[in-house]
N, C-alpha and C positions, 0 to 999 in steps of 0.2 A: 357723503362727502363729494364735493365738486372737484372735477379735474381742473388743472391749471388752464387748460384750453377753454373751459367754460367761463372763465373770468375775463373781464374786459382787458386787463393787462396781458393775459395769456394769449389773446387772439393774435397780437402782433408776433409774439414768440412762435406761435403755430405757423404763421405765414413765413417767417424767417426760416423755420425748420423745414418747411416744404421747399423753399428756394434752395436751401443748403443741400437737401437731398438730391434735387434735380441737378445742381451744379456738380455735386460729387460724381454722379453717374457720367455726366458729360465730360468732366475732367479726367475720368479714367479712360474714356473711349476716344476723345479727340486727340489728334496728333500733339505730342508734348515736346518732342525734340526732333530736329532735322539733322541728320548726319551726312557728312560729305567725306568720301574716300578719294584721295588724290585728285580732287576737283572734278572727277568724272562721274562717280556713282553717288547718287543721293538717295536717302531714305527717310521716311517719316515714321516715328514710333510713338505710340500712345503709352501711357503709364501701364495700362493692362498688358499691352504688347511687350513691354520690357520683360515682364514675368514669363510670358510664353517664349520669347526669344531665348531667355536664359535656360529654360527647361530644354528647348531644342538643342542648345549648346552643351547640355549635360552639366550645367552649373546649378546644381540643385540647391546648394546652400544659399547662393546669391538670389536665386528665384524665390526661395522661401522668405528671405529677408524682404525682398521687394513686395511680395504678396502680403506678408504680415503687416508691414508698415504702411502700405498703400491701400490695401483692401480690407484686411481683417480688423485692425484697430479702428480705422475711421468708420467702417460699416457697423461695427459693434457699438461704437459711441453713438452713431445716429439712431440705431435701434433702441439703445438705452434711453436716449433723449425722447424719442417718440413714446416709449413706455412711461416715462416719468410725466411727460406733458399730458397724457390722456389717462393717467392713473386715477381711479375713483375709489380705491380702497384706502386703508390706513396710510398715513404719510410715510415716505421712505425714511429709513434710518440713516444715521450718519455714514454708515459703511456704504450704502448705495450711492450717496452723493460723492463720497470719496472715490468710488470706482469711476464715476463720471470724470472727476479731476484727473485720475490716473490715466485713463484712456486719452484724455486731451493732451497730456504732456508729450505723448509720442506722435501726435498728429502731424507735425511739421517735419518730422525726421526725413521722410522720403523726398519732400520738396527740397530740403537742404542738400541731400545727396545728389539729386539731379542738377541743382544749381551749381554745385561744386564740380560735377562732371562737365557741364557746359563751360564753366570758367577754365577748367584745366585744359581742355582740348581745343578751346577756341582759337588759339594762335598756333596750333600744331600744323606743320607743313603737310603731313600725310593724312591726317584725320581731323575733321572739324565738326563742331556741333553748335546749333543755335536753338534757342527756345522758341516754341510755337504756342499758339493760343491755349492748347490743352493744359499746359503747365500753369498758366495764369488762372485758368478757370478752376483747376484743382486747388491752387493756392487760395483763391477766393473762397472756395467751398470750405477749406480748412479754417480760414480766418472767420468766416461766418459761423462755423460750428463752435468755435471758441466763444463768440458773442452769444449764441443761443444757449450754450452750456452755462455761461455766466448768468444769463437771465433766468434760466430754470432754477439754478442754485439760489439766486437772490429771491425768487418767488417763495421757495420752500423755507428759506431762512426768515423771511418776513412773516410767513405763517407761523413759524415756530416762536418767533420773538413776540408776536402779538397774541399768540394762543388761539389764532383763528382756525376754525375747522374747515374753511374753504366754502362755507355756505353763503358768504356775502360776496357780492360782485365787485366790490371796491378794492379788494386785496390785491 
């Protein structure tokens, strides 16, 4: 059986998956939010840095939430997509594709939380926050991962509906 990546349509999906993976790492590491305290102190924080800062502040539950929704769910989804894209054994069952959908449903949760944080404190007199490129890069990675996930699912559904075993390059 051929992998999706071996097929002509799957090559674009592979390229998008590579771009998504690179943007995901950059989105975690680039500064995502700039904070200002009483107009004097400024700080830039990456999404990965939020989790570390929360750990240092002994906010273990919040740190766990940030890490689960920012790192673990999206990374697991990316790994799962790479696995499905290059799988050469029997086609995945419906449960494996459902797992991909489930992981994708939680992908934008942390971007939403950060956006709400920025919106909430933007007009505050003592504390302010502004979005930085890392937030947009991360959001783009999440959006691209949704597109890639949909393409992978569509490829497998097309194979199932046509009864193709993946041996032709036109699927």
